[in-house]
C-alpha positions as CSV (number, residue, x, y, z in Angstrom):
1,M,102.8,111.9,58.4
2,I,102.9,108.4,56.9
3,L,100.4,107.9,54.4
4,I,101.9,105.1,52.5
5,A,104.7,101.8,53.0
6,L,107.0,101.2,50.4
7,L,108.6,98.2,51.4
8,L,112.1,99.1,50.2
9,S,115.6,97.5,51.1
10,A,118.8,99.8,51.6
11,S,122.3,99.3,52.3
12,A,123.5,100.3,56.1
13,A,124.0,103.5,57.1
14,K,127.5,104.7,57.4
15,A,126.9,106.6,61.2
16,E,124.7,106.0,64.0
17,P,122.3,108.8,65.1
18,A,122.2,109.3,69.0
19,V,119.6,110.7,71.4
20,A,120.1,114.4,71.4
21,F,117.0,115.1,74.2
22,A,113.6,113.6,75.1
23,L,110.4,114.9,74.8
24,P,107.9,114.3,77.9
25,Y,104.7,113.5,76.3
26,P,104.1,110.2,74.9
27,D,100.6,111.3,73.2
28,M,102.3,114.3,71.7
29,I,102.7,113.1,68.1
30,A,105.3,114.9,67.3
31,E,106.1,116.3,63.8
32,D,108.6,119.1,62.8
33,L,110.9,121.0,64.8
34,V,113.2,123.8,64.1
35,Y,116.1,125.9,66.5
36,D,115.9,129.5,67.7
37,T,119.5,130.8,67.8
38,A,118.4,134.0,69.5
39,G,116.6,131.9,72.0
40,A,118.7,128.9,72.1
41,R,116.2,126.6,71.9
42,F,114.0,123.8,69.7
43,L,110.4,124.6,68.9
44,V,108.4,121.1,68.4
45,S,105.2,120.9,67.2
46,S,102.3,118.6,68.6
47,V,99.6,116.8,66.0
48,H,97.5,115.1,68.8
49,R,98.1,117.4,71.8
50,G,98.0,120.4,69.7
51,G,100.5,123.5,70.3
52,V,104.4,124.1,70.2
53,D,106.7,123.5,72.9
54,A,109.8,125.2,73.4
55,V,112.8,122.8,74.5
56,G,115.8,125.4,76.2
57,A,119.4,123.7,76.7
58,D,118.8,122.5,79.6
59,G,116.4,120.1,78.4
60,K,113.3,121.9,79.9
61,V,110.1,122.1,77.8
62,T,107.7,124.9,78.2
63,A,104.5,125.4,76.1
64,F,105.5,128.5,73.5
65,V,102.0,128.5,71.8
66,A,99.4,127.1,74.0
67,S,97.2,124.0,72.6
68,G,94.4,124.9,70.6
69,A,95.1,128.6,70.6
70,N,94.0,131.0,67.9
71,D,91.5,128.4,67.1
72,S,94.2,126.1,66.1
73,W,93.9,122.5,65.8
74,G,97.0,120.0,65.8
75,M,100.4,121.9,64.8
76,F,102.2,120.4,62.0
77,G,104.8,122.1,59.9
78,I,106.9,125.1,61.5
79,A,109.5,127.5,59.9
80,L,111.5,130.2,61.6
81,D,112.0,133.9,59.6
82,E,114.6,134.7,62.3
83,R,115.6,138.3,59.8
84,R,111.8,139.2,61.0
85,G,111.7,137.6,64.0
86,L,108.7,135.2,62.7
87,L,107.7,131.7,63.3
88,W,105.2,130.3,61.1
89,V,102.9,127.0,61.9
90,T,100.5,125.3,59.8
91,T,97.2,123.9,61.6
92,A,94.8,121.4,60.3
93,A,91.8,119.9,61.7
94,M,91.9,115.6,61.4
95,P,90.8,113.0,63.3
96,I,94.1,112.9,65.0
97,A,94.7,116.0,65.7
98,A,93.8,118.2,68.9
99,H,90.6,120.2,69.1
100,S,89.0,118.8,65.9
101,Q,85.4,118.3,65.4
102,A,83.6,116.0,62.9
103,S,82.4,119.6,61.3
104,D,85.9,121.3,61.3
105,K,86.8,118.6,58.5
106,G,89.0,119.7,55.7
107,R,89.6,123.0,57.1
108,S,93.6,124.1,57.9
109,A,95.4,127.5,57.5
110,L,98.4,129.3,58.1
111,L,99.6,130.9,61.7
112,E,102.0,133.9,62.1
113,Y,103.5,134.5,65.5
114,D,106.2,136.8,67.1
115,L,109.5,134.8,67.4
116,R,110.6,136.5,70.7
117,T,106.9,136.6,72.8
118,G,104.7,134.1,70.9
119,A,102.4,136.7,70.1
120,F,99.7,135.6,67.5
121,H,99.7,137.7,64.8
122,N,98.1,136.4,61.7
123,R,95.8,134.2,60.5
124,Y,95.8,132.8,56.5
125,L,93.0,130.4,54.9
126,P,93.6,128.6,52.0
127,P,93.0,130.9,48.5
128,D,90.9,127.8,47.1
129,E,88.0,125.6,47.2
130,G,88.2,122.1,48.4
131,E,89.3,119.9,51.8
132,H,93.1,121.1,52.9
133,A,95.8,120.1,55.2
134,F,98.5,122.3,55.1
135,G,101.5,120.2,56.6
136,D,104.8,121.4,55.9
137,L,106.4,124.9,54.8
138,T,109.7,126.5,54.6
139,V,110.4,130.4,54.3
140,G,112.7,132.4,52.0
141,A,115.2,134.8,52.4
142,D,112.9,137.3,51.4
143,G,110.3,136.3,53.7
144,T,107.9,134.6,51.4
145,V,106.4,131.4,53.0
146,Y,105.7,128.4,51.2
147,V,103.7,126.2,52.1
148,S,102.3,122.2,50.8
149,D,99.0,120.6,51.2
150,G,99.4,116.8,51.7
151,I,95.7,116.2,51.2
152,G,94.7,118.9,49.1
153,S,97.6,118.2,46.6
154,G,98.3,122.2,46.3
155,V,101.2,124.2,46.9
156,Y,100.7,127.8,48.2
157,M,103.3,131.2,49.1
158,L,102.9,134.1,51.0
159,P,105.2,136.7,49.8
160,A,106.5,139.1,52.6
161,G,103.9,141.6,53.5
162,A,100.7,140.2,51.8
163,N,97.4,139.4,53.1
164,S,96.6,136.1,51.6
165,L,97.8,133.2,50.3
166,R,98.4,132.8,46.4
167,V,98.1,129.5,44.4
168,L,101.6,128.7,43.2
169,V,101.1,124.8,42.2
170,P,97.2,124.0,41.7
171,R,95.2,121.5,43.2
172,G,95.6,117.7,41.1
173,V,99.1,118.3,39.6
174,L,101.0,116.8,42.8
175,K,99.3,113.8,44.8
176,S,100.7,114.6,48.4
177,P,103.3,117.3,48.5
178,Q,105.7,117.5,51.7
179,T,108.4,119.6,52.9
180,P,109.5,122.0,50.4
181,A,113.2,122.9,49.9
182,L,113.9,125.9,48.3
183,S,117.4,126.0,45.6
184,A,120.5,127.8,46.6
185,D,119.6,130.7,44.0
186,G,116.0,130.8,45.6
187,K,114.7,130.3,41.9
188,T,113.5,126.8,42.2
189,L,111.2,124.9,45.0
190,L,112.4,121.6,45.3
191,V,109.0,119.2,46.6
192,P,108.8,116.0,47.8
193,D,105.6,114.4,46.7
194,Y,104.7,111.2,49.0
195,D,103.8,109.4,45.8
196,T,105.9,110.1,43.5
197,G,109.4,111.9,44.5
198,I,110.8,114.9,44.2
199,T,109.5,117.5,41.6
200,A,111.1,121.0,40.3
201,V,109.1,123.9,40.7
202,S,110.0,127.6,39.2
203,L,108.9,129.9,41.4
204,S,109.0,132.3,38.3
205,N,106.3,130.6,36.4
206,G,104.6,127.7,38.8
207,K,106.2,125.2,35.8
208,T,107.0,121.6,37.5
209,R,109.0,119.0,36.3
210,P,110.6,115.6,37.9
211,L,113.8,116.5,39.6
212,A,116.4,114.1,37.7
213,H,118.1,111.2,39.4
214,P,119.6,107.8,38.6
215,A,117.0,105.6,37.8
216,D,117.9,103.3,40.8
217,L,117.3,105.8,43.3
218,E,114.0,105.6,45.4
219,L,112.6,108.9,46.3
220,R,108.9,108.2,47.3
221,G,107.8,108.4,50.9
222,I,109.8,111.5,51.9
223,D,108.2,113.8,54.2
224,G,111.0,116.2,56.0
225,M,113.5,117.7,53.8
226,V,116.1,120.0,54.5
227,R,119.1,121.5,52.0
228,V,122.6,122.1,52.9
229,G,124.6,123.1,50.8
230,N,124.6,120.9,47.6
231,E,123.0,118.4,49.5
232,L,119.8,117.1,50.4
233,F,118.7,115.3,53.6
234,A,115.4,113.7,53.0
235,V,113.6,111.7,55.7
236,Q,112.0,109.2,54.2
237,N,109.3,107.5,56.5
238,G,107.6,105.8,53.6
239,V,110.2,103.0,53.3
240,I,110.5,100.2,55.7
241,P,112.5,100.9,57.6
242,N,112.7,104.2,58.0
243,R,115.9,106.0,56.7
244,I,117.5,109.4,56.2
245,M,118.9,110.1,52.8
246,K,121.8,112.1,51.7
247,L,120.9,113.1,48.1
248,T,123.7,115.2,46.5
249,L,123.0,117.8,43.9
250,D,124.6,119.1,40.8
251,T,126.2,122.5,41.1
252,A,123.2,124.0,39.5
253,Q,121.0,121.9,41.7
254,T,118.9,120.9,38.8
255,R,119.8,117.2,39.5
256,I,120.0,114.4,42.2
257,L,123.6,112.8,41.5
258,H,123.7,110.2,43.7
259,G,122.1,109.2,47.4
260,E,122.9,107.1,50.2
261,P,121.2,106.6,53.5
262,V,122.9,108.4,56.6
263,A,120.6,106.9,59.2
264,R,118.5,103.7,58.9
265,K,117.2,101.3,61.6
266,G,117.8,101.5,65.6
267,I,116.6,104.7,66.7
268,A,116.1,105.9,63.5
269,A,112.6,104.8,63.7
270,E,109.1,107.0,63.0
271,L,110.8,109.5,61.7
272,T,109.5,113.1,60.7
273,H,111.0,116.2,60.0
274,A,114.8,117.2,60.2
275,T,116.6,120.5,60.5
276,A,120.0,121.5,60.5
277,V,122.0,123.0,62.8
278,G,125.4,124.0,62.4
279,P,127.4,120.4,61.9
280,W,124.4,118.6,63.0
281,L,121.6,117.1,61.3
282,Y,118.2,116.9,64.2
283,F,115.7,115.0,63.4
284,I,112.5,113.8,65.5
285,V,112.0,109.7,66.2
286,R,109.5,107.5,67.7
287,S,106.9,110.2,66.4
288,G,104.1,108.2,67.4
289,W,102.6,108.0,64.4
290,D,102.7,104.5,64.1
291,R,99.8,104.3,66.7
292,V,97.3,106.0,64.4
293,Q,95.0,103.7,62.7
294,D,93.1,104.6,59.2
295,D,90.3,106.4,60.8
296,G,93.2,108.6,61.9
297,T,92.6,107.8,65.6
298,I,95.2,106.2,68.1
299,K,94.9,102.5,68.4
300,P,93.7,101.6,71.9
301,G,96.1,100.4,74.7
302,T,99.2,101.7,72.7
303,A,100.8,104.3,75.2
304,G,103.9,104.2,73.4
305,T,106.9,105.9,74.6
306,A,107.5,109.6,74.6
307,P,108.9,111.1,71.1
308,A,113.0,112.4,70.8
309,V,115.1,114.0,68.9
310,A,118.1,112.7,67.6
311,K,121.0,114.3,65.7
312,L,123.6,113.4,63.1
313,P,126.8,115.0,62.1
314,I,126.6,116.4,58.8
315,S,129.8,115.6,56.4
316,R,131.1,118.9,55.4
């Protein structure tokens, strides 16, 4: 979700992405995607239409979670726990989001579904007061779900088997946390803050520190982020033009050694989130966020083209 625009320059990308498949709804505002290996399908969330759509190997699109189901609004982040057969989705009431009413302002939830059947399991509400907009999330190997709140500014966790969310990073420590990624050892949560850069959060005590990086490397404006080995692929839609950066970490994953753009300009526009599938990085382009006005409504007369999912080879 684009919250700010940083006017930056960047060197040309070394490779150009290609469209993997198109989505059928120009008004959906596509936000996040994951790949369900067992089901051989992508799952894509929609903010404006609501719900989660499944895209099969044949390109056919079907509703997996219906718009408005389970008292949901717009669907934002999605994450898989394939080991436990679960799909996790965040939903938030915002002017641009499906089924939002003025009385819903500031409401948000984490939803749990059966990955195979789409059956609804549970709804988890914020554990603290104030307005919230759960946007992004990731799942650890132990089944713990980590959720960031782009408006409320907190980061939360739901341990496997727990019945309520817990505060990991209290409100006010960060400004606008986005898609988190776990370190390889599972001890640190790397959280991009849209306003300030990437923060490392210790999962043992919740302490935070800026992730060390070269002084000339711009890390603001990151929305989506996925770790592959010692590399972070960061979707930076708060820069003009949008770009995807490959950020190389040291062996201990305590600092960024260097970064380079791997997609920029051309099809890499209106980016949101990405996911790694084998040797490919798949990411949403033409998401539709450029048609959203400051008040959260769509600009009149801007039907736009439908979002698409592009792919780019990951260097090994």
